[in-house]
N, CA and C of each residue as an Amber inpcrd file, in Angstrom:
protein
   699
  -9.2950000 -26.1080000   1.8810000  -8.8940000 -24.7890000   2.3560000
 -10.1180000 -23.8850000   2.4660000 -10.1560000 -23.0610000   3.4680000
 -11.2560000 -22.1180000   3.6460000 -11.2430000 -21.0830000   2.5270000
 -12.4050000 -20.8100000   1.9460000 -12.4910000 -19.8180000   0.8800000
 -12.4580000 -18.4130000   1.4660000 -11.8110000 -17.5000000   0.7350000
 -11.7500000 -16.0960000   1.1370000 -12.8650000 -15.3560000   0.3970000
 -14.0730000 -15.4470000   0.9430000 -15.2600000 -14.8660000   0.3260000
 -15.6350000 -13.5610000   1.0280000 -16.2890000 -12.6320000   0.3050000
 -16.5260000 -11.2930000   0.8520000 -17.2230000 -11.2550000   2.2080000
 -18.3020000 -12.0350000   2.3880000 -19.0560000 -11.9500000   3.6450000
 -18.2170000 -12.2700000   4.8680000 -17.7190000 -13.5010000   4.9860000
 -16.9000000 -13.8350000   6.1510000 -15.5840000 -13.0740000   6.1930000
 -15.0300000 -12.7830000   5.0180000 -13.7560000 -12.0660000   4.9830000
 -13.8850000 -10.6810000   5.6010000 -14.9020000  -9.9480000   5.2060000
 -15.0690000  -8.5900000   5.7390000 -15.5000000  -8.6130000   7.1980000
 -16.2140000  -9.6570000   7.6120000 -16.5480000  -9.7830000   9.0370000
 -15.2700000  -9.9470000   9.8580000 -14.3500000 -10.7800000   9.3740000
 -13.0770000 -10.9710000  10.0780000 -12.2340000  -9.7020000  10.0450000
 -12.2790000  -9.0000000   8.9290000 -11.5520000  -7.7320000   8.7870000
 -12.0390000  -6.7200000   9.8310000 -13.3490000  -6.5260000   9.9010000
 -13.8940000  -5.5590000  10.8610000 -13.6610000  -6.0250000  12.3030000
 -13.6830000  -7.3370000  12.5300000 -13.3990000  -7.8440000  13.8780000
 -11.9830000  -7.4830000  14.3000000 -11.0450000  -7.5200000  13.3410000
  -9.6700000  -7.1360000  13.6560000  -9.5650000  -5.6830000  14.0630000
 -10.2670000  -4.8100000  13.3370000 -10.2630000  -3.3890000  13.6930000
 -10.8760000  -3.1910000  15.0780000 -11.9730000  -3.8820000  15.3300000
 -12.6660000  -3.7320000  16.6100000 -11.8060000  -4.1810000  17.7780000
 -11.1450000  -5.3140000  17.6510000 -10.3580000  -5.8100000  18.7740000
  -9.1530000  -4.9130000  19.0360000  -8.5870000  -4.3150000  17.9830000
  -7.5000000  -3.3500000  18.1980000  -8.0140000  -2.1700000  19.0220000
  -9.2000000  -1.6650000  18.6820000  -9.7700000  -0.5470000  19.4400000
 -10.0690000  -0.9410000  20.8910000 -10.5680000  -2.1580000  21.0760000
 -10.8730000  -2.6180000  22.4370000  -9.6100000  -2.7650000  23.2690000
  -8.5630000  -3.2930000  22.6820000  -7.2940000  -3.4260000  23.4070000
  -6.6950000  -2.0500000  23.6860000  -6.7470000  -1.1680000  22.7010000
  -6.1810000   0.1670000  22.8810000  -6.8580000   0.9110000  24.0320000
  -8.1380000   0.6650000  24.2230000  -8.8750000   1.3320000  25.3040000
  -8.3750000   0.9180000  26.6790000  -7.6300000  -0.1740000  26.7630000
  -7.1190000  -0.6610000  28.0390000  -5.7540000  -0.0760000  28.3950000
  -5.1520000   0.6760000  27.4720000  -3.8210000   1.2360000  27.7140000
  -3.9040000   2.5010000  28.5600000  -3.0460000   2.5950000  29.5420000
  -2.8600000   3.8320000  30.2960000  -1.7930000   4.6640000  29.5860000
  -1.6010000   5.8770000  30.0460000  -0.5450000   6.7080000  29.4680000
   0.8160000   6.0390000  29.6060000   1.0350000   5.4320000  30.7460000
   2.3100000   4.7380000  30.9580000   2.4470000   3.5430000  30.0280000
   1.3470000   2.8250000  29.8120000   1.4040000   1.6480000  28.9430000
   1.6860000   2.0430000  27.4950000   1.1740000   3.1880000  27.0510000
   1.4520000   3.6440000  25.6900000   2.9420000   3.9280000  25.4990000
   3.6210000   4.2740000  26.5600000   5.0580000   4.5400000  26.4790000
   5.8880000   3.2690000  26.6810000   5.2150000   2.1600000  26.9370000
   5.9030000   0.9130000  27.2360000   6.3180000   0.1500000  25.9900000
   7.0930000  -0.9150000  26.1720000   7.6220000  -1.6930000  25.0540000
   6.5600000  -2.5830000  24.4100000   6.8820000  -3.0560000  23.2210000
   6.0310000  -3.9930000  22.5070000   6.8670000  -5.1900000  22.0720000
   6.2650000  -6.0900000  21.3410000   6.9940000  -7.2260000  20.7920000
   8.0150000  -6.7870000  19.7550000   7.9310000  -5.5460000  19.3040000
   8.9330000  -4.9370000  18.4300000   9.9000000  -4.1420000  19.3030000
  11.1510000  -4.5390000  19.4080000  12.0650000  -3.8600000  20.3310000
  12.1950000  -2.3660000  20.0750000  12.0770000  -1.9550000  18.7900000
  12.2830000  -0.5440000  18.4510000  11.0670000   0.3270000  18.7250000
   9.9290000  -0.2790000  18.9770000   8.6820000   0.4830000  19.0380000
   8.0410000   0.4440000  20.4090000   7.6300000   1.6200000  20.8730000
   6.7150000   1.7050000  22.0040000   5.3090000   1.3760000  21.5060000
   4.3960000   1.1960000  22.4280000   3.0140000   0.9200000  22.0310000
   2.4510000   2.0640000  21.1960000   2.7920000   3.3040000  21.5530000
   2.3160000   4.4470000  20.7740000   2.8700000   4.4140000  19.3550000
   4.0990000   3.9220000  19.1820000   4.6690000   3.7870000  17.8420000
   3.9040000   2.7430000  17.0300000   3.5290000   1.6480000  17.6840000
   2.7500000   0.6160000  16.9950000   1.4020000   1.1880000  16.5520000
   0.8060000   2.0150000  17.3940000  -0.4540000   2.6720000  17.0070000
  -0.2390000   3.5640000  15.7910000   0.8740000   4.2910000  15.7640000
   1.1890000   5.1270000  14.6070000   1.4160000   4.2910000  13.3570000
   2.0710000   3.1530000  13.5150000   2.2970000   2.2510000  12.3810000
   0.9670000   1.7650000  11.8120000   0.0480000   1.3910000  12.6590000
  -1.2650000   0.9630000  12.1900000  -1.9470000   2.0700000  11.3850000
  -1.8420000   3.2850000  11.8670000  -2.4310000   4.4280000  11.1510000
  -1.8090000   4.5670000   9.7620000  -0.4780000   4.4530000   9.6900000
   0.2160000   4.5780000   8.4070000  -0.1760000   3.4610000   7.4500000
  -0.2520000   2.2310000   7.9660000  -0.5600000   1.0890000   7.1040000
  -1.9690000   1.2080000   6.5370000  -2.9250000   1.6010000   7.3600000
  -4.2940000   1.7570000   6.8610000  -4.3440000   2.7960000   5.7530000
  -3.6270000   3.8860000   5.9180000  -3.5760000   4.9060000   4.8650000
  -2.8840000   4.3810000   3.6140000  -1.8430000   3.5520000   3.8010000
  -1.1450000   2.9700000   2.6500000  -2.0860000   2.1130000   1.8020000
  -2.9530000   1.3480000   2.4570000  -3.8680000   0.5020000   1.7060000
  -4.7870000   1.3360000   0.8100000  -5.2090000   2.5020000   1.2940000
  -5.9990000   3.4030000   0.4570000  -5.1740000   3.8820000  -0.7320000
  -3.9410000   4.2740000  -0.4740000  -3.0750000   4.7520000  -1.5610000
  -2.8680000   3.6670000  -2.6130000  -2.5840000   2.4440000  -2.1650000
  -2.3540000   1.3560000  -3.1150000  -3.5990000   1.1000000  -3.9680000
  -4.7610000   1.1950000  -3.3510000  -5.9980000   0.9830000  -4.1000000
  -6.2440000   2.1370000  -5.0630000  -5.9650000   3.3610000  -4.6400000
  -6.1100000   4.5220000  -5.5190000  -5.2880000   4.3500000  -6.7920000
  -4.0720000   3.8250000  -6.6340000  -3.1160000   3.7710000  -7.7360000
  -3.0440000   2.4190000  -8.4300000  -3.8100000   1.4260000  -7.9540000
  -3.7650000   0.0930000  -8.5600000  -4.1980000   0.1630000 -10.0320000
  -3.5620000  -0.6240000 -10.9030000  -2.5030000  -1.6040000 -10.6150000
  -1.0960000  -1.0510000 -10.7960000  -0.9150000   0.2680000 -10.6290000
   0.3890000   0.8930000 -10.8670000   0.9190000   1.5880000  -9.6170000
   0.5510000   1.0970000  -8.4430000   0.9760000   1.7170000  -7.1950000
   2.4560000   1.4620000  -6.9450000   3.0150000   2.1560000  -5.9700000
   4.4230000   1.9030000  -5.6180000   4.6000000   0.4820000  -5.1070000
   3.5790000  -0.0650000  -4.4320000   3.6570000  -1.4560000  -4.0100000
   3.6790000  -2.3720000  -5.2300000   2.8340000  -2.0780000  -6.2300000
   2.7960000  -2.9010000  -7.4380000   4.1410000  -2.8650000  -8.1590000
   4.7600000  -1.7070000  -8.2120000   6.0740000  -1.6100000  -8.8720000
   7.1190000  -2.4250000  -8.1370000   7.0490000  -2.3910000  -6.8160000
   7.9910000  -3.1800000  -6.0280000   7.7550000  -4.6670000  -6.2280000
   6.5060000  -5.0860000  -6.1610000   6.1890000  -6.5060000  -6.2810000
   6.4800000  -7.0420000  -7.6790000   6.3470000  -6.1970000  -8.6960000
   6.5650000  -6.6420000 -10.0680000   7.9940000  -7.1160000 -10.2950000
   8.9120000  -6.6490000  -9.4640000  10.3060000  -7.0810000  -9.6010000
  10.5270000  -8.4740000  -9.0380000   9.5100000  -9.0100000  -8.3510000
   9.6230000 -10.3530000  -7.7930000  10.6900000 -10.4960000  -6.7270000
  10.8130000  -9.5270000  -5.8000000  11.8580000  -9.6450000  -4.7800000
  11.6120000 -10.8350000  -3.8660000  12.6920000 -11.4440000  -3.3810000
  12.5500000 -12.5210000  -2.4170000  12.0440000 -11.9920000  -1.0850000
  11.5810000 -12.8830000  -0.2070000  11.0280000 -12.4410000   1.0790000
  11.9920000 -11.5900000   1.9010000  13.2760000 -11.9420000   1.9020000
  14.2390000 -11.1860000   2.7070000  14.4200000  -9.7720000   2.1700000
  14.5730000  -9.6650000   0.8370000  14.7250000  -8.3550000   0.2200000
  13.4700000  -7.5160000   0.4070000  12.3110000  -8.1340000   0.2310000
  11.0530000  -7.4140000   0.4010000  10.8870000  -6.9410000   1.8340000
  11.2680000  -7.7790000   2.7830000  11.1600000  -7.3920000   4.1920000
  11.9990000  -6.1620000   4.4850000  13.2190000  -6.1220000   3.9490000
  14.0940000  -4.9640000   4.1820000  13.5050000  -3.6960000   3.5640000
  13.0010000  -3.8190000   2.3320000  12.4660000  -2.6400000   1.6540000
  11.2230000  -2.1130000   2.3710000  10.3210000  -3.0100000   2.7620000
   9.1120000  -2.5720000   3.4480000   9.4210000  -2.0480000   4.8440000
  10.4490000  -2.6020000   5.4820000  10.8420000  -2.0920000   6.7950000
  11.3380000  -0.6580000   6.6890000  12.1180000  -0.3750000   5.6400000
  12.5840000   1.0040000   5.4390000  11.4110000   1.9370000   5.1780000
  10.4540000   1.4730000   4.3910000   9.2650000   2.2860000   4.1250000
   8.4980000   2.5530000   5.4160000   8.2960000   1.5140000   6.2130000
   7.5480000   1.6810000   7.4620000   8.2450000   2.6450000   8.4050000
   9.5740000   2.5370000   8.4850000  10.3420000   3.4210000   9.3620000
  10.2110000   4.8720000   8.9110000  10.3170000   5.1000000   7.6050000
  10.2310000   6.4630000   7.0760000   8.8460000   7.0530000   7.3060000
   7.8100000   6.2550000   7.0890000   6.4450000   6.7590000   7.2600000
   6.1580000   7.0820000   8.7210000   6.6410000   6.2310000   9.6130000
   6.4140000   6.4860000  11.0340000   7.1580000   7.7360000  11.4760000
   8.3770000   7.9410000  10.9480000   9.1500000   9.1280000  11.3030000
   8.4770000  10.4030000  10.7990000   7.7850000  10.3060000   9.6660000
   7.1260000  11.4810000   9.0920000   5.7730000  11.7690000   9.7290000
   5.2540000  10.8220000  10.4940000   3.9410000  11.0030000  11.1190000
   4.0490000  12.0050000  12.2620000   3.1840000  13.0080000  12.3020000
   3.2260000  13.9530000  13.4240000   3.0830000  13.2200000  14.7560000
   3.8540000  13.6440000  15.7190000   3.8050000  12.9950000  17.0210000
   2.4180000  13.1830000  17.6150000   1.8980000  12.1200000  18.1650000
   0.5670000  12.1960000  18.7650000   0.3940000  11.0620000  19.7450000
  -0.5820000  11.1360000  20.6140000  -0.8180000  10.0660000  21.5880000
  -1.3770000   8.8220000  20.9190000  -1.1870000   7.6840000  21.5830000
  -1.6780000   6.4250000  21.0540000  -3.1520000   6.4480000  20.6860000
  -4.0350000   6.9340000  21.5710000  -5.4690000   6.9410000  21.2370000
  -5.7930000   7.7210000  19.9720000  -5.0720000   8.8030000  19.7230000
  -5.3090000   9.5850000  18.5040000  -4.9630000   8.7630000  17.2660000
  -3.8330000   8.0600000  17.3170000  -3.4280000   7.2300000  16.1830000
  -4.4110000   6.0760000  15.9650000  -4.8710000   5.4730000  17.0420000
  -5.8080000   4.3510000  16.9130000  -7.1320000   4.8200000  16.3240000
  -7.6120000   5.9750000  16.7430000  -8.8650000   6.5050000  16.1990000
  -8.7260000   6.7670000  14.7020000  -7.5810000   7.3340000  14.2970000
  -7.3560000   7.5990000  12.8720000  -7.2220000   6.2940000  12.1040000
  -6.5410000   5.3160000  12.6990000  -6.4380000   3.9990000  12.0700000
  -7.8150000   3.3930000  11.8430000  -8.6440000   3.3910000  12.8770000
  -9.9540000   2.7460000  12.7900000 -10.8180000   3.3990000  11.7160000
 -10.8030000   4.7290000  11.6470000 -11.5990000   5.4240000  10.6340000
 -11.1160000   5.0730000   9.2320000  -9.7960000   5.0560000   9.0480000
  -9.2290000   4.7520000   7.7390000  -9.4800000   3.3020000   7.3490000
  -9.2640000   2.3860000   8.2860000  -9.4460000   0.9620000   8.0000000
 -10.9040000   0.6470000   7.6820000 -11.8210000   1.2330000   8.4150000
 -13.2470000   0.9630000   8.1630000 -13.6910000   1.5570000   6.8270000
 -13.1130000   2.6830000   6.4360000 -13.4660000   3.2790000   5.1520000
 -12.9210000   2.4630000   3.9810000 -11.8680000   1.6980000   4.2220000
 -11.2600000   0.9030000   3.1480000 -12.1460000  -0.2670000   2.7300000
 -12.8310000  -0.8690000   3.6680000 -13.5880000  -2.0870000   3.3830000
 -14.6270000  -1.9020000   2.2760000 -15.5030000  -0.8980000   2.3240000
 -16.4790000  -0.7560000   1.2290000 -15.8340000  -0.4120000  -0.1010000
 -14.7330000   0.3120000  -0.0640000 -14.0240000   0.6120000  -1.3150000
 -13.5170000  -0.6830000  -1.9500000 -12.9270000  -1.5510000  -1.1240000
 -12.3940000  -2.8060000  -1.6260000 -13.5020000  -3.7270000  -2.1200000
 -14.6060000  -3.7660000  -1.4200000 -15.7080000  -4.6400000  -1.8070000
 -16.2230000  -4.3010000  -3.2010000 -16.2200000  -3.0290000  -3.5440000
 -16.7450000  -2.5960000  -4.8440000 -15.8890000  -3.0820000  -6.0130000
 -14.6250000  -3.4290000  -5.7470000 -13.7220000  -3.8900000  -6.8260000
 -13.0410000  -5.1970000  -6.3960000 -13.7400000  -6.0080000  -5.6630000
 -13.2190000  -7.1810000  -4.9670000 -12.3540000  -8.0860000  -5.8370000
 -12.8030000  -8.3760000  -7.0490000 -12.1320000  -9.3680000  -7.8910000
 -11.1300000  -8.7670000  -8.8680000 -10.9370000  -7.4660000  -8.8540000
 -10.0190000  -6.8450000  -9.7990000  -8.5690000  -7.0550000  -9.3800000
  -7.6420000  -7.1110000 -10.3480000  -6.2180000  -7.2420000 -10.0010000
  -5.7260000  -6.0170000  -9.2300000  -4.9350000  -6.2680000  -8.2280000
  -4.3270000  -5.1960000  -7.4440000  -2.8610000  -5.0330000  -7.8240000
  -2.1420000  -6.1510000  -7.9100000  -0.7580000  -6.1550000  -8.3700000
  -0.3600000  -7.5890000  -8.7130000   0.8310000  -7.7310000  -9.2750000
   1.3790000  -9.0370000  -9.5970000   2.6190000  -9.2950000  -8.7420000
   2.8080000 -10.5460000  -8.3970000   4.0670000 -10.9740000  -7.7850000
   4.5200000 -12.2040000  -8.5680000   5.5200000 -12.0250000  -9.4280000
   5.9020000 -13.1100000 -10.3150000   4.7310000 -13.4550000 -11.2070000
   4.3790000 -14.7260000 -11.2370000   3.2380000 -15.1710000 -12.0440000
   1.9160000 -15.0810000 -11.2870000   1.9720000 -14.7360000 -10.0110000
   0.7590000 -14.6840000  -9.1880000   0.0650000 -13.3320000  -9.3320000
  -1.2470000 -13.3760000  -9.4930000  -2.0570000 -12.1590000  -9.5150000
  -2.7000000 -12.0030000  -8.1370000  -2.4100000 -10.9040000  -7.4780000
  -3.0360000 -10.5970000  -6.1910000  -4.1880000  -9.6420000  -6.4660000
  -5.3850000 -10.0620000  -6.1600000  -6.5670000  -9.2320000  -6.3750000
  -6.7710000  -8.2750000  -5.2030000  -7.7310000  -7.3970000  -5.3570000
  -8.1080000  -6.5200000  -4.2440000  -8.5520000  -7.3720000  -3.0570000
  -9.2530000  -8.4570000  -3.3350000  -9.6670000  -9.3650000  -2.2590000
  -8.4510000  -9.8800000  -1.4940000  -7.3800000 -10.2040000  -2.2310000
  -6.1600000 -10.6630000  -1.5680000  -5.5600000  -9.5990000  -0.6720000
  -5.6130000  -8.3460000  -1.1120000  -5.0840000  -7.2700000  -0.2750000
  -5.9130000  -7.0760000   0.9830000  -7.2250000  -7.2930000   0.8740000
  -8.0500000  -7.2750000   2.0840000  -7.6010000  -8.3940000   3.0180000
  -7.2350000  -9.5480000   2.4440000  -6.7220000 -10.6420000   3.2630000
  -5.4390000 -10.2640000   3.9820000  -4.5310000  -9.5840000   3.2620000
  -3.2920000  -9.1350000   3.8880000  -3.5690000  -8.1510000   5.0140000
  -4.4930000  -7.2130000   4.7610000  -4.8420000  -6.2310000   5.7900000
  -5.4890000  -6.9040000   6.9950000  -6.3910000  -7.8390000   6.7310000
  -7.0820000  -8.5390000   7.8150000  -6.0880000  -9.2670000   8.7080000
  -5.1550000  -9.9820000   8.0900000  -4.1330000 -10.6680000   8.8790000
  -3.3160000  -9.6700000   9.6810000  -2.9740000  -8.5450000   9.0480000
  -2.1910000  -7.5160000   9.7420000  -2.9200000  -7.0160000  10.9790000
  -4.2080000  -6.7360000  10.8680000  -4.9460000  -6.2090000  12.0310000
  -4.9260000  -7.2270000  13.1830000  -5.1870000  -8.4910000  12.8810000
  -5.2420000  -9.4830000  13.9540000  -3.8610000  -9.7650000  14.5420000
  -2.8350000  -9.7650000  13.7210000  -1.4840000  -9.9910000  14.2420000
  -1.0400000  -8.8100000  15.1120000  -1.3900000  -7.6040000  14.7150000
  -1.0520000  -6.4550000  15.5620000  -1.9190000  -6.4130000  16.8230000
  -3.1050000  -6.9900000  16.7670000  -3.8800000  -7.1510000  18.0000000
  -3.1170000  -8.0460000  18.9710000  -2.4910000  -9.0840000  18.4450000
  -1.6520000  -9.9590000  19.2860000  -0.5180000  -9.1550000  19.9190000
   0.0980000  -8.2640000  19.1310000   1.1770000  -7.4150000  19.6560000
   0.6840000  -6.5200000  20.7890000  -0.4650000  -5.8860000  20.5760000
  -1.0050000  -4.9990000  21.6060000  -1.3760000  -5.7800000  22.8630000
  -1.9720000  -6.9480000  22.6700000  -2.3140000  -7.7820000  23.8270000
  -1.0560000  -8.1630000  24.5980000   0.0050000  -8.4910000  23.8720000
   1.2600000  -8.8510000  24.5340000   1.7880000  -7.7110000  25.3910000
   1.6350000  -6.4870000  24.9110000   2.0860000  -5.3270000  25.6860000
   1.3030000  -5.1610000  26.9750000   0.0920000  -5.6880000  26.9920000
  -0.7400000  -5.6470000  28.1930000  -0.5540000  -6.8980000  29.0550000
   0.3590000  -7.7810000  28.6360000   0.5730000  -9.0260000  29.3690000
  -0.5060000 -10.0470000  29.1340000  -1.1900000  -9.9350000  28.0000000
  -2.2980000 -10.8370000  27.6870000  -1.9890000 -11.6220000  26.4180000
  -2.7880000 -12.6260000  26.1580000  -2.6980000 -13.3720000  24.9120000
  -3.9150000 -13.0370000  24.0680000  -3.7900000 -13.2370000  22.7710000
  -4.9110000 -13.0030000  21.8710000  -4.9100000 -14.0740000  20.7950000
  -6.0700000 -14.6370000  20.5420000  -6.2600000 -15.5470000  19.4210000
  -7.5830000 -15.1920000  18.7560000  -7.5970000 -15.0790000  17.4180000
  -8.8330000 -14.7130000  16.7180000  -9.8330000 -15.8510000  16.7060000
 -11.0640000 -15.5110000  16.4110000 -12.1250000 -16.5130000  16.4100000
 -12.0220000 -17.4620000  15.2260000 -11.5010000 -16.9830000  14.0830000
 -11.4740000 -17.7990000  12.8620000 -10.0780000 -17.7840000  12.2400000
  -9.1060000 -18.4250000  12.8770000  -7.7460000 -18.3830000  12.3300000
  -7.6230000 -19.0130000  10.9500000  -8.4390000 -20.0330000  10.6470000
  -8.3740000 -20.6520000   9.3180000  -8.7650000 -19.6430000   8.2390000
  -9.7240000 -18.7870000   8.5540000 -10.1320000 -17.7550000   7.6090000
  -9.0160000 -16.7370000   7.4080000  -8.3480000 -16.3540000   8.4920000
  -7.2180000 -15.4270000   8.3720000  -6.1070000 -16.0420000   7.5410000
  -5.8750000 -17.3300000   7.7150000  -4.8440000 -18.0140000   6.9320000
  -5.1820000 -17.9790000   5.4470000  -6.4660000 -18.1320000   5.1230000
  -6.8890000 -18.0580000   3.7300000  -6.6440000 -16.6550000   3.1730000
  -6.9200000 -15.6400000   3.9690000  -6.6690000 -14.2700000   3.5400000
  -5.1960000 -14.0050000   3.3440000  -4.3790000 -14.5000000   4.2740000
  -2.9150000 -14.3690000   4.1630000  -2.4400000 -14.9670000   2.8460000
  -2.8800000 -16.1760000   2.5480000  -2.4220000 -16.8680000   1.3450000
  -2.9120000 -16.1740000   0.0770000  -4.0770000 -15.5470000   0.1420000
  -4.5790000 -14.8060000  -1.0080000  -3.7930000 -13.5200000  -1.2380000
  -3.2890000 -12.9210000  -0.1650000  -2.6480000 -11.6190000  -0.2860000
  -1.1450000 -11.6170000  -0.2780000  -0.5250000 -12.7100000   0.1840000
   0.9300000 -12.7090000   0.3190000   1.5640000 -13.9750000  -0.2590000
   1.5420000 -14.1200000  -1.5780000   2.1370000 -15.3130000  -2.1860000
   3.6430000 -15.4010000  -1.9670000   4.2750000 -14.2860000  -1.6200000
   5.7260000 -14.2770000  -1.4110000   6.1210000 -14.8420000  -0.0510000
   5.1680000 -15.0290000   0.8520000   5.4860000 -15.5140000   2.1900000
   4.4870000 -16.5990000   2.5770000   4.6490000 -17.8120000   2.0270000
   3.6970000 -18.8870000   2.3260000   3.6950000 -19.2410000   3.8030000
   2.5730000 -19.7170000   4.2780000   2.5240000 -20.2040000   5.6470000
   3.4900000 -21.3770000   5.7760000   4.2320000 -21.3950000   6.8620000
   5.2550000 -22.4030000   7.0380000   6.6380000 -21.8690000   6.7750000
   6.7270000 -20.6540000   6.1890000   8.0340000 -20.0300000   5.9880000
   8.1570000 -18.8220000   6.9060000   9.3890000 -18.4200000   7.1450000
   9.6670000 -17.3060000   8.0550000  10.7180000 -16.4210000   7.4300000
  10.5290000 -15.1110000   7.4850000  11.5800000 -14.1910000   7.0840000
  12.7290000 -14.3230000   8.0850000  13.9670000 -14.5810000   7.6260000
  15.0760000 -14.7310000   8.5680000  15.2130000 -13.5290000   9.4850000
  15.6170000 -13.7920000  10.7150000  15.6960000 -12.7220000  11.7160000
  16.6090000 -11.6000000  11.2780000  17.6530000 -11.9080000  10.5100000
  18.5810000 -10.8710000  10.0720000  17.9160000  -9.8740000   9.1360000
  16.8560000 -10.3010000   8.4500000  16.1910000  -9.4230000   7.4920000
  14.9190000  -8.8230000   8.0460000  14.2880000  -9.5020000   8.9850000
  12.9750000  -9.0630000   9.4560000  13.0900000  -7.8570000  10.3680000
  12.0870000  -6.9910000  10.2980000  11.9540000  -5.8690000  11.2120000
  10.4650000  -5.7120000  11.5060000  10.1590000  -4.8350000  12.4460000
   8.7550000  -4.6390000  12.7820000   7.9790000  -4.1710000  11.5660000
   6.8750000  -4.8790000  11.2920000   6.0430000  -4.4900000  10.1710000
   6.6990000  -4.6790000   8.8280000   7.6930000  -5.5870000   8.7170000
   8.4680000  -5.6920000   7.4930000   7.6750000  -6.2730000   6.3450000
   6.8380000  -7.2290000   6.6100000   5.9750000  -7.7500000   5.5540000
   4.6780000  -6.9640000   5.5560000   3.9170000  -7.0990000   4.4780000
   2.6450000  -6.3810000   4.4410000   1.8050000  -6.7470000   5.6510000
   1.9590000  -7.9720000   6.1370000   1.2300000  -8.3890000   7.3180000
   2.0720000  -8.3650000   8.5640000   3.2050000  -7.6570000   8.5390000
   3.9150000  -7.3820000   9.7790000   4.9430000  -8.3980000  10.1910000
   5.7720000  -8.9430000   9.2930000   6.8210000  -9.8700000   9.7110000
   7.7850000  -9.1660000  10.6390000   8.2670000  -9.8510000  11.6350000
   9.1120000  -9.2070000  12.6350000  10.0450000 -10.2020000  13.2900000
  11.0510000  -9.6640000  13.9390000  11.9180000 -10.4730000  14.7790000
  11.2180000 -10.7130000  16.1010000  11.1030000 -11.9490000  16.5800000
  10.5500000 -12.1660000  17.9180000  11.3620000 -11.3870000  18.9390000
  10.6840000 -10.6790000  19.8150000  11.3700000  -9.7900000  20.7390000
  11.4250000 -10.3620000  22.1370000  12.4130000  -9.9000000  22.8980000
  12.5030000 -10.3450000  24.2700000  11.8760000  -9.3710000  25.2360000
  11.5550000  -8.1630000  24.7630000  11.1140000  -7.1190000  25.6670000
   9.7730000  -7.3500000  26.2990000   8.7060000  -7.2640000  25.5020000
   7.3810000  -7.3030000  26.0800000   6.7630000  -8.6810000  26.0610000
   7.3790000  -9.6410000  25.4500000   6.8870000 -10.9740000  25.1110000
   5.4900000 -11.3520000  25.5600000   4.7690000 -11.9760000  24.6680000
   3.4170000 -12.4160000  24.9960000   3.4510000 -13.6680000  25.8370000
   2.4070000 -13.9320000  26.6140000   2.3360000 -15.1890000  27.3430000
   2.3960000 -16.3590000  26.3760000   3.1000000 -17.4150000  26.7460000
   3.2280000 -18.5730000  25.8660000   2.1380000 -19.5770000  26.2070000
   1.0440000 -19.4980000  25.4820000  -0.0280000 -20.4580000  25.6460000
   0.1220000 -21.5440000  24.6000000  -0.6250000 -22.6200000  24.7450000
  -0.5900000 -23.6840000  23.7540000  -1.2370000 -23.1880000  22.4700000
  -0.4810000 -23.2370000  21.3840000  -0.9790000 -22.7750000  20.1040000
  -0.9920000 -23.9350000  19.1330000  -1.9570000 -23.9480000  18.2520000
  -2.0160000 -25.0280000  17.2830000  -2.7010000 -24.5310000  16.0280000
  -2.4170000 -25.2020000  14.9340000  -3.1370000 -24.9710000  13.7070000
  -2.8180000 -23.6650000  13.0310000  -3.8520000 -23.0600000  12.4210000
  -3.6590000 -21.9200000  11.5480000  -3.0980000 -20.7040000  12.2740000
  -3.5370000 -20.4400000  13.4800000  -3.0330000 -19.2580000  14.1990000
  -1.5540000 -19.4100000  14.5060000  -1.1340000 -20.5990000  14.9300000
   0.2970000 -20.8220000  15.1530000   1.0720000 -20.6300000  13.8540000
   0.5330000 -21.1110000  12.7440000   1.2080000 -20.9520000  11.4580000
   1.3650000 -19.4760000  11.1040000   0.3430000 -18.6670000  11.3830000
   0.4210000 -17.2340000  11.1140000   1.4490000 -16.5480000  12.0150000
   1.4630000 -16.9180000  13.2920000   2.4330000 -16.3260000  14.2040000
   3.8590000 -16.6990000  13.8050000   4.0410000 -17.9210000  13.3410000
   5.3770000 -18.3430000  12.9200000   5.7790000 -17.6760000  11.6050000
   4.8660000 -17.6700000  10.6310000   5.1950000 -17.0790000   9.3300000
   5.4820000 -15.5900000   9.4370000   4.8450000 -14.8970000  10.3870000
   5.0860000 -13.4680000  10.5700000   6.2600000 -13.2210000  11.5090000
   6.9000000 -14.2740000  11.9940000   8.0800000 -14.1230000  12.8200000
   7.8210000 -13.8070000  14.2710000   6.5860000 -13.9190000  14.7140000
   6.2710000 -13.5480000  16.0880000   6.6480000 -14.6280000  17.1030000
   6.6680000 -15.8650000  16.7120000   7.1550000 -16.9260000  17.5880000
   8.1800000 -17.7140000  16.7920000   9.1230000 -18.3700000  17.4710000
  10.1850000 -19.0790000  16.7580000   9.6340000 -20.1870000  15.8920000
  10.3700000 -20.4580000  14.8400000   9.9950000 -21.5270000  13.9230000
  10.0810000 -22.8660000  14.6220000
């Protein structure tokens, strides 16, 4: 298995932020109002969600190991229950976010996400929270965030009618496994429970609206797309 080490891990993390910004730059005003792979969300809503999630990671780190995420995870909820709870949180946070254009949300996301990386590096090996008997370190949370950025890049690309695959999917898979012991690769949150952004790395119901082009997928990236619910099992 690929090791989740600081150098390559943070390179993949920053690459995810960069590709989101590059894709966002291709959106027109009309495209920001268009559908995404999440039926409930326009592209501008997805940009707002990214902004909220990046801010959440700062909050969780500020309060670790006693954050609201840590309290939730300490109960050891199953994937379906966790998906529902995180979906409600995501919906509430997005509703509370001041309305703004997609580019504004993406700029705020990028600034917040980039500021998180050096903070996390300084406490890389410290415990962040527990899930059952598993200890998720700060490094694991960077893995969860990294996977989230690249998976949402796939969502944005799909809205543009394009496909996206990261350069190092095996590395992203290692980060996923370090950060999300409750959702192993090869498992899927059932469609009845999944919602947009339901898992920390964005488990969702595959949507019919904006659908991404179906290219040949294999290996770690396909496993990530399946585990996050973006393509059928």
